[in-house]
N, C-alpha and C positions, 0 to 999 in steps of 0.2 A: 872763395867766399867774399862777396861784396860788402861795402860797409854798411849798408842796411842791415844785413845778416848778422853782423858783428855787432850793430848795435841792439837789435832784437835779443840775441845771445845774452848780452851784457846784463839787458832789462831782466830777462827771465832768469838768470843767475841770481841778481841782487832782491828779485821778488820771493825766490825759494830760500836763500842764505841770508837774507837780510843785511847783506855787503856786495860790494864790487867786488870782481873777480881780482885776485892777487896778479894774475898772468892771463895772457891768451895765448893759444898753441894752434896750430894747423895739423888738421889730419887729413890723410890722404885715403879715399876709402876707394876699393877695387872694385870696379865694375863688374858685378856678377851677374852674368846672364842665365844662368839656371841655378834654380833652388830647389833643395828638398822638402815637401810639405811635412812638419811632424804631427800638428795638431791644434787645437784652441790652446791659447795660454789661459791658464785658470788663475793664476795669480803671480805677481813679482814682490822680489824681495832686494832692497840696496842699502847701501851705505853712503850717506850724503856727504860730501865736503865737509861740513861741521861735526862728524863725526857720530851723528845721529841714525840710527837705522830705521827703516822704514819697511811696511810690507804694504801691497794693496792687492787685494783680491777684487777681480773683476766680476762686474754683474754679468749675469748670462748672455744678455743682450749688447754688453760691451764688447765684449771678449776678442780679442786680436788673435790673429793666426800666427804659430809660431813656424819659424821655418829656418832652415840652415842653409850654408852654401854648401857645393858639392864636394870641397876639400873639408868639409867639417870645422872650418876655422873660425866662420863669423854667423852670430846669431841675427834673426829678423824676426820684429813683430809686423805683421803685415793687417793692413784694413783695421778693424773694431772700431768702437765708439768711447773714445777717451781721448783726455789732453793731459797734456803736463803743464801746470799750472805754478803760482807760487805756493799753492799748498800742496804739491807733489802732483801725482797722479789721479786726474779725477775722472767718472764715467761722465760720460755726457748723453 
C-alpha cells in the first residue's frame, strides 16, 4: 500500500470516527481468482471502532452483489452503487 493510499485511509478513518487512527496495520489479501456468487446484499450491520453499531439497508438500485471465496473463508461485496464516507455507507 503506497503513501497516497495510507493518507486517504487515515482521512476516511478520521472523517468517520472524528479522530485519527491510533495505529496502522498492513493486511495481505489473498488473490482470489474464483468466487461463488451468493446474491444481492440487502443490508449490512457493523460495529465501528468507536463502539457504535450501524445498519445500512441498501436501496434496490444500489445493492452490491455478495460473493464468497471458493474455500468459504472470505466474503466480497461486488459492484453496487454505494460509497463509504464520513457518515458511513451511503447509496449513490
